[in-house]
Residue, then its C-alpha position, 0 to 999 in steps of 0.5 A: m364786633k361787640s368786643l371790638n366796640k367795647s375795646i375802642l370805647l375803653a381806649l377812648l375813655a382811657i385817653l380822655s381820663v389821661t387828657g383830663s388829668y393832664a389838663s387839671k395839673g396846669l395853672e388855672t385862670m379864666f378868659l371871660e366865662h371860660k376856664v383856662v388851663t395851662n400845660s403845667q404848674g410852671l416854676k416856683i419861687g426859688d426854682n432855676a429859671p431855664a435859659f431859652v432862645v426867642v427871636s427879636n423884632d430884627l430876627k436875631e436870637v435872644t437868650v432869656g432866663g438864666t443868670k444875667d447882670k440885670i433882674q429879668i421880667i419875663a412876661f408871657v402874653p397871648s397876642i400883641d394884637t389884643d388891647t390888654c397885651a398892648l396896654e401891658t407892653v406900653y406900661f412896662n415900656k414907660r414905667v418899669a423900663k426906667m429902672n436901670n437894673v431891670e431887663i423886660n421881656i414881653i413874649s408871645k407867639d406873634t411874629p417878629f414882624a407883628f412886634s416890629r409894627f406894634c413897637k413902631a406905632n407905639d414908640i416902644k424902645n425900652i423893652n424886649t418884645l420877643s417871639d416864640y413862634k417856632g413852637a412855644s417849647n420855651a413857654r412850656k418850661y414856664g407853664s404858660v402854654i394854654v391846653s384848654p379850652k380848645f379855641l385858645e390852645g397853643f396861646f400863652a396865658r398871661t403870666v409874669y415871672i421875675v428872675n434875679t441875677k442868680g437865675k432864680i425865680a424871685y416872683k410869679q404872678v398868674i393873672g386870674h383873668i387873661e383879658k385883664e392886666p397884671n397887678y403892676k403894684d405887686i410887680l413893682a413891690a417885688l422888684k424893690g425887694i430883690k437885691 
């Protein structure tokens, strides 16, 4: 019996050590006083931006990433029903959407219905609000899925990628505190520097 208990204990310790090392390999940010870790370090500048399919407010599939005629902003957010995500979406709708060569994609696990309601209430017409509610496998490719703490597991960390027309990552911003907005000044400067 003691031998069996010892085997179980060793197995549990092995699982915990693997889980811990997995979590420590992700991006680290904060939510209030809690350390937040994502599923991986995500993509680096110069990496190919994988194309993936998400769902629009009108339940149509939309491809994001890869090569396109326009520069793409891919902004992963926790939930449109939070104040910060709402402010970020409204900002991008007003400010960056005036640039003709830029396509803006706000992506979360919110349902298309929640996005539709929000867009109507806030007159959002210039950007794409897109749902990855089917499993978040897309956000995983970009290192944006939270794996700890447990109460935030599965939500997206606030991250912003800029993808150039060749489908390469040209800029990446991991927001240090999820409850805060991105550094818009840096994003705008990066957009101006992309040819």
